[in-house]
C-alpha positions as CSV (number, residue, x, y, z in Angstrom):
1,M,44.8,-110.5,-51.0
2,S,44.1,-114.0,-52.7
3,P,40.3,-115.5,-51.9
4,P,40.6,-118.9,-49.0
5,F,41.6,-122.0,-50.2
6,K,37.5,-123.1,-49.9
7,A,36.0,-120.5,-52.3
8,K,38.2,-121.1,-54.6
9,K,37.9,-124.6,-54.2
10,F,33.7,-123.7,-54.7
11,K,34.7,-121.6,-57.7
12,I,36.1,-124.6,-59.3
13,E,33.3,-127.0,-58.7
14,Y,30.3,-124.5,-59.6
15,L,32.6,-123.8,-63.0
16,T,32.7,-127.8,-63.6
17,C,28.9,-128.0,-63.1
18,A,28.3,-125.0,-65.4
19,I,30.5,-126.3,-67.8
20,G,29.1,-130.0,-67.8
21,L,25.3,-128.7,-68.0
22,G,26.3,-126.6,-70.7
23,L,28.0,-129.7,-72.8
24,I,24.6,-131.5,-72.2
25,L,22.3,-128.8,-73.3
26,A,24.6,-128.0,-76.2
27,W,24.4,-131.9,-77.2
28,A,20.6,-132.0,-76.3
29,G,19.9,-128.9,-78.7
30,F,21.2,-130.4,-82.0
31,N,20.5,-133.8,-81.1
32,S,17.9,-135.6,-83.7
33,P,17.4,-139.4,-84.2
34,E,20.4,-139.6,-86.5
35,F,23.1,-138.5,-83.7
36,D,22.0,-141.1,-82.2
37,N,24.8,-143.3,-83.8
38,N,27.4,-140.6,-84.0
39,I,30.1,-141.4,-81.4
40,A,31.7,-138.2,-81.4
41,L,29.0,-136.6,-80.4
42,N,28.0,-139.1,-77.8
43,V,31.6,-139.0,-76.2
44,I,31.1,-135.2,-75.8
45,L,27.6,-136.1,-73.7
46,I,29.8,-138.4,-71.5
47,I,32.3,-135.7,-71.0
48,G,29.7,-133.9,-70.1
49,S,27.5,-135.6,-68.2
50,L,31.0,-136.7,-65.8
51,A,31.8,-133.3,-65.2
52,L,27.8,-132.3,-64.1
53,L,28.1,-135.3,-62.3
54,L,30.9,-135.4,-60.3
55,G,30.5,-131.4,-59.7
56,A,27.3,-131.9,-58.6
57,S,28.6,-134.4,-56.2
58,E,31.1,-132.5,-54.6
59,I,28.5,-130.3,-53.7
60,I,25.8,-132.3,-52.2
61,L,28.7,-134.2,-50.3
62,E,30.0,-130.6,-49.1
63,F,26.1,-129.1,-47.6
64,S,25.8,-132.2,-46.5
65,L,28.7,-132.4,-43.9
66,K,27.6,-128.8,-43.0
67,L,24.1,-129.7,-42.4
68,A,24.7,-132.5,-40.2
69,E,27.3,-130.6,-38.4
70,F,25.2,-127.6,-38.1
71,A,22.1,-130.0,-37.2
72,G,24.1,-132.0,-34.3
73,V,25.0,-135.2,-35.3
74,S,27.9,-136.9,-33.4
75,E,31.3,-137.2,-35.7
76,I,31.8,-140.4,-35.1
77,V,28.3,-140.8,-36.8
78,I,29.2,-138.5,-39.2
79,G,32.4,-140.4,-40.4
80,L,30.7,-143.5,-40.4
81,T,27.9,-142.3,-43.2
82,I,28.9,-139.0,-45.3
83,V,32.2,-139.0,-45.0
84,S,32.4,-142.8,-46.0
85,I,30.1,-142.9,-48.7
86,G,30.7,-139.4,-50.0
87,T,32.7,-139.8,-53.2
88,S,30.6,-142.3,-54.1
89,I,28.2,-140.6,-54.8
90,P,28.2,-140.7,-58.7
91,E,28.1,-144.3,-58.5
92,M,25.0,-143.9,-56.7
93,F,23.3,-141.6,-58.9
94,T,24.9,-143.9,-61.7
95,A,22.6,-146.7,-60.6
96,V,19.5,-145.1,-60.0
97,A,19.3,-143.5,-63.5
98,A,20.5,-146.9,-64.8
99,A,17.4,-148.3,-63.3
100,T,15.1,-146.3,-65.1
101,Q,17.1,-146.5,-68.4
102,G,17.1,-150.3,-68.4
103,A,20.7,-150.6,-68.6
104,G,21.6,-153.1,-66.0
105,G,24.5,-153.9,-67.5
106,F,25.9,-150.6,-67.7
107,V,25.7,-149.6,-64.3
108,L,26.8,-153.0,-63.1
109,G,29.5,-152.6,-65.9
110,D,30.6,-149.4,-63.9
111,I,30.7,-151.2,-60.4
112,Y,33.2,-153.4,-61.7
113,G,35.0,-151.1,-63.8
114,S,35.4,-148.5,-60.7
115,Y,36.5,-150.9,-58.9
116,I,39.2,-152.1,-60.9
117,T,40.5,-148.4,-62.2
118,Q,40.7,-147.4,-58.6
119,L,42.4,-150.3,-57.4
120,T,44.9,-150.5,-60.7
121,I,45.8,-147.1,-62.1
122,F,45.0,-145.2,-59.2
123,L,46.5,-146.9,-56.8
124,G,49.6,-147.3,-58.7
125,I,49.8,-143.4,-59.1
126,V,49.7,-142.9,-55.9
127,I,52.2,-145.5,-54.9
128,I,54.6,-144.0,-57.5
129,L,54.0,-140.8,-55.9
130,A,54.6,-141.9,-52.2
131,P,56.8,-145.4,-52.9
132,A,57.9,-146.0,-49.4
133,T,54.7,-146.3,-48.2
134,V,53.3,-149.5,-49.3
135,N,53.5,-151.0,-45.5
136,R,51.0,-151.9,-43.2
137,K,51.1,-148.9,-41.1
138,S,49.9,-147.3,-44.2
139,V,46.4,-149.1,-44.3
140,H,45.5,-150.3,-40.5
141,H,43.7,-153.0,-41.6
142,P,44.6,-154.6,-44.7
143,F,43.6,-158.0,-44.1
144,R,40.1,-156.9,-42.9
145,D,39.4,-154.1,-45.6
146,G,40.5,-156.4,-48.3
147,I,38.3,-159.3,-46.8
148,L,35.1,-156.7,-47.3
149,V,36.0,-155.5,-50.6
150,I,36.7,-159.3,-51.5
151,F,33.0,-161.1,-50.2
152,A,31.6,-157.4,-51.1
153,L,31.7,-157.7,-54.6
154,C,31.3,-162.1,-54.3
155,F,27.8,-161.3,-52.8
156,L,27.0,-158.8,-55.8
157,S,27.9,-161.7,-58.5
158,F,26.1,-164.1,-56.1
159,N,23.3,-161.9,-56.8
160,I,23.4,-161.5,-60.3
161,S,24.5,-165.1,-61.0
162,D,20.9,-165.8,-62.5
163,G,20.4,-162.2,-64.6
164,Q,18.6,-160.4,-62.5
165,L,19.0,-158.1,-59.5
166,T,15.7,-158.3,-57.8
167,R,15.2,-155.5,-54.6
168,I,15.3,-158.1,-51.7
169,E,18.8,-158.9,-53.4
170,A,19.1,-154.9,-52.9
171,G,17.5,-155.0,-49.0
172,I,20.0,-157.7,-48.3
173,S,22.8,-155.5,-49.6
174,M,22.3,-153.1,-47.9
175,A,21.5,-154.5,-44.5
176,I,24.9,-156.3,-44.8
177,Y,26.2,-152.5,-45.6
178,A,23.9,-150.9,-42.3
179,L,25.4,-153.7,-39.7
180,Y,29.3,-153.3,-41.0
181,S,28.7,-149.6,-40.1
182,I,27.1,-150.2,-37.1
183,Y,29.6,-152.8,-36.0
184,L,31.7,-150.0,-36.4
185,L,30.1,-147.2,-34.6
186,V,29.7,-150.3,-32.1
187,D,33.4,-151.1,-31.6
188,S,34.4,-147.0,-31.6
189,K,32.7,-146.8,-27.9
190,R,34.0,-150.3,-27.0
191,H,38.2,-149.6,-28.3
192,T,39.2,-145.7,-28.2
193,R,41.8,-146.6,-30.8
194,T,38.8,-147.5,-33.2
195,R,37.3,-144.0,-31.9
196,L,40.1,-142.4,-32.6
197,E,41.2,-143.9,-36.6
198,I,37.2,-142.6,-37.7
199,L,37.7,-139.2,-36.0
200,Q,40.8,-139.0,-37.6
201,F,39.9,-140.2,-41.0
202,T,37.0,-137.8,-40.3
203,H,39.1,-134.8,-39.2
204,D,41.5,-135.4,-42.8
205,M,38.5,-135.8,-44.9
206,E,37.1,-132.2,-43.9
207,V,40.9,-131.2,-44.3
208,I,41.2,-132.4,-47.5
209,Q,37.9,-131.0,-49.3
210,G,39.1,-127.3,-47.5
211,M,36.1,-127.7,-45.5
212,I,38.2,-127.1,-41.9
213,P,41.8,-125.4,-41.8
214,N,44.6,-128.1,-41.6
215,G,45.7,-129.2,-37.9
216,D,45.7,-132.6,-36.0
217,L,43.1,-134.2,-34.4
218,P,42.5,-131.2,-31.3
219,V,41.4,-133.3,-28.8
220,P,42.8,-135.5,-25.8
221,Q,42.7,-139.0,-26.9
222,D,39.9,-140.5,-24.6
223,Q,37.4,-137.7,-25.9
224,E,35.7,-137.6,-28.8
225,R,36.7,-134.6,-30.8
226,P,33.8,-132.0,-30.3
227,L,32.1,-130.1,-33.6
228,S,34.0,-128.6,-35.7
229,G,31.1,-126.5,-37.1
230,H,31.2,-123.8,-39.8
231,C,28.9,-121.4,-36.8
232,G,31.8,-122.0,-34.7
233,I,35.7,-121.4,-34.6
234,P,37.1,-124.3,-36.8
235,G,40.1,-126.0,-35.1
236,Q,39.6,-124.9,-31.5
237,T,39.3,-126.7,-28.5
238,P,36.7,-126.5,-27.0
239,I,34.0,-125.4,-29.6
240,T,31.1,-124.2,-28.5
241,P,28.7,-124.0,-31.8
242,T,26.7,-120.9,-31.9
243,R,23.1,-121.9,-33.4
244,C,22.7,-121.4,-36.6
245,S,19.8,-119.7,-38.8
246,K,16.7,-122.0,-39.6
247,L,17.0,-120.2,-42.9
248,K,20.2,-121.0,-43.5
249,M,19.6,-124.9,-42.8
250,L,17.2,-124.7,-44.9
251,S,19.2,-122.4,-47.8
252,Y,21.6,-125.3,-47.7
253,V,18.9,-128.2,-47.6
254,G,17.9,-126.6,-51.0
255,I,21.0,-126.4,-52.5
256,I,21.5,-130.5,-51.4
257,L,18.1,-131.1,-53.5
258,I,19.5,-129.1,-56.6
259,G,23.0,-131.0,-56.7
260,A,20.9,-134.0,-56.0
261,Y,19.3,-133.0,-59.4
262,F,22.0,-132.0,-61.2
263,C,23.6,-135.2,-60.6
264,Y,20.6,-137.1,-61.8
265,I,20.5,-135.0,-65.0
266,G,24.3,-135.7,-65.5
267,A,24.0,-139.5,-64.6
268,T,20.7,-140.3,-67.1
269,Y,22.6,-138.2,-69.5
270,C,26.4,-140.5,-68.9
271,V,24.1,-144.0,-69.3
272,I,22.3,-142.3,-72.2
273,G,26.1,-141.8,-73.9
274,G,27.4,-145.2,-73.3
275,V,24.7,-147.2,-74.4
276,N,24.8,-145.6,-77.5
277,I,28.5,-145.8,-77.5
278,A,28.3,-149.5,-76.9
279,R,25.6,-150.0,-79.7
280,G,28.1,-147.9,-82.3
281,F,30.5,-149.7,-81.9
282,Q,28.5,-152.7,-81.3
283,V,29.9,-153.8,-77.7
284,P,28.1,-155.0,-74.4
285,E,26.8,-152.4,-72.4
286,H,29.1,-153.5,-69.9
287,I,32.4,-153.2,-71.5
288,V,31.6,-148.8,-71.7
289,G,30.6,-149.0,-68.5
290,A,33.7,-150.3,-66.8
291,T,36.1,-149.0,-68.8
292,I,34.7,-145.3,-70.0
293,V,32.5,-144.4,-67.2
294,G,34.1,-146.6,-64.3
295,F,36.8,-144.1,-65.1
296,G,35.3,-141.3,-64.7
297,T,33.5,-142.4,-61.2
298,G,36.2,-143.8,-59.9
299,F,37.4,-140.0,-60.4
300,P,36.7,-138.6,-57.3
301,E,38.6,-140.7,-55.4
302,F,41.6,-140.5,-57.0
303,V,41.5,-136.9,-56.7
304,V,41.3,-137.6,-53.0
305,S,43.9,-139.3,-52.5
306,I,46.0,-137.4,-54.6
307,M,45.3,-134.5,-52.1
308,A,46.1,-136.3,-49.6
309,I,49.4,-137.7,-50.5
310,R,49.7,-134.0,-50.9
311,K,49.3,-133.7,-47.7
312,K,51.5,-136.6,-46.5
313,R,47.9,-138.3,-45.3
314,V,48.7,-141.7,-47.2
315,E,46.1,-143.7,-44.6
316,I,43.4,-141.1,-46.4
317,A,45.1,-142.0,-49.3
318,Y,45.4,-145.6,-49.3
319,G,41.7,-145.8,-47.1
320,N,39.9,-143.8,-49.6
321,L,40.7,-146.1,-52.3
322,I,39.7,-149.3,-50.6
323,G,36.8,-148.0,-48.1
324,S,34.9,-146.9,-51.4
325,N,34.8,-150.9,-52.9
326,I,33.3,-151.5,-50.2
327,V,30.4,-149.0,-50.5
328,D,29.3,-149.2,-53.9
329,P,28.8,-153.7,-54.5
330,L,26.8,-153.3,-51.6
331,L,24.8,-150.0,-51.3
332,S,25.1,-148.1,-54.4
333,I,23.9,-150.8,-56.7
334,S,21.3,-151.5,-54.7
335,I,20.0,-147.9,-54.5
336,G,19.5,-148.0,-58.0
337,V,17.7,-151.5,-57.6
338,M,15.6,-150.4,-55.3
339,V,14.3,-147.7,-58.1
340,N,13.8,-150.4,-60.2
341,P,15.4,-153.9,-60.7
342,F,18.3,-155.0,-63.1
343,T,18.2,-157.8,-65.7
344,L,21.2,-158.8,-67.4
345,D,21.8,-160.1,-70.9
346,A,23.7,-163.6,-71.1
347,T,26.4,-161.8,-72.7
348,S,27.2,-159.2,-70.0
349,L,26.7,-161.3,-67.1
350,A,29.5,-163.9,-68.7
351,G,31.6,-160.8,-68.9
352,I,31.2,-159.5,-65.7
353,L,31.4,-163.0,-64.0
354,G,34.4,-164.6,-66.7
355,F,36.5,-161.7,-66.6
356,L,35.5,-158.8,-64.2
357,L,35.1,-160.8,-61.2
358,P,37.5,-163.2,-61.3
359,F,40.5,-160.1,-62.6
360,A,39.1,-157.8,-59.3
361,I,39.5,-160.6,-57.1
362,V,43.3,-160.9,-58.6
363,V,43.7,-157.9,-57.9
364,D,42.3,-157.2,-54.3
365,V,44.5,-160.1,-53.3
366,F,47.5,-158.7,-54.8
367,I,46.9,-155.2,-52.2
368,I,46.2,-157.5,-49.7
369,F,49.7,-159.1,-50.2
370,I,51.8,-155.6,-50.3
371,F,50.3,-154.3,-47.4
372,R,50.9,-156.7,-44.9
373,R,54.7,-156.6,-45.5
374,K,56.5,-154.2,-42.4
375,K,58.3,-152.2,-44.8
376,S,58.9,-151.5,-48.4
377,T,62.1,-149.4,-49.9
378,R,61.7,-146.6,-52.4
379,T,62.6,-149.1,-55.2
380,Q,60.1,-151.5,-54.0
381,G,57.5,-149.0,-54.0
382,R,57.6,-148.0,-57.6
383,V,57.7,-151.7,-58.9
384,F,54.6,-152.1,-57.0
385,G,53.0,-149.1,-58.5
386,L,54.2,-149.9,-62.2
387,I,52.8,-153.8,-61.3
388,F,49.3,-151.9,-60.8
389,L,49.9,-149.7,-64.3
390,G,50.5,-153.1,-66.2
391,L,47.0,-154.2,-64.7
392,Y,44.9,-151.6,-65.3
393,G,46.6,-151.9,-69.6
394,G,45.7,-155.9,-69.2
395,F,42.2,-154.8,-68.1
396,L,41.8,-152.6,-71.1
397,A,43.3,-155.6,-73.5
398,G,40.7,-158.3,-72.0
399,A,37.9,-155.7,-71.6
400,L,37.9,-155.9,-75.5
401,L,39.6,-159.3,-76.5
402,L,37.0,-160.8,-74.2
403,R,34.3,-159.0,-75.4
């Protein structure tokens, strides 16, 4: 009898962490000052760092969800907090690591690059896999979410326009994100449709991540779904969760803290490797952050979206890619700034505001336009997907030519 999907998933996560940690330790063991400019070694370092960062991030998300459910946290609150920011954990730790390393241009490049990567090549691949889904039914609020994404990026760009990002500006950004979450929470209490959307999103993300069995939202439409607690029987209604031992809860807290530690190690070496590569190729730090690292830290959203397409959850596939780009410019970067304010050199500032920002806005406007359509044929969908792939190619070319 083959092991359940969840067990396989955990083995992959732990294996990923082990491989990543092994590569980092191997690099550190052979490292000496002359290796700082060795491009090949630093590429290996980034690969190992990203493997450790992404694997540990998945472990944090998994056990944070378990801990929240065991503690009796509302499913609505779980959906608006842990689930909604879960795939942005790599960007958060990268921001913190970059803050401690004084690499502001690197992490800002990662935020903008991850944004563009997710909404061009990753979104394009998802569309090609499900070409007939490019319509307003697949994205519930294309205009609202698209405007929020543009606002989040423009607000970040305004804050860095003077070459620095302060704790006060970061605090305001975090407050805006908190107000947005509170608005959704209040709206979910007033309107059944909003509540159901959040509950369905939370449920589907748990299904896709292998945390609960597949199935429909297991409650009547006018009631909030009871906890699918791992102490009870998943997927049944009603569920009466049994009390979990304090020892088990403490063990989950310990696993989360260990995962956070490994995330920080992975993010730190990722920043070190990225800065070394930037110096080796004599390019600004934001270019490496926007291309190599932006691709890597945006990869979790892509994996979730591909899994969502396979399970025919197209709303999750698109909502996951779009939603994380509200989190990163407002919350992820701000957490790093709270550790240590960022400063930017003139070259990185010009590259971000002069190329990355306008390019990201054009991509987002195009997304709003195509997802407000009532329907699209498979041929039209494939064309849209190829356009997004072409946009990513244009982004790479522009990033290198306009450095």
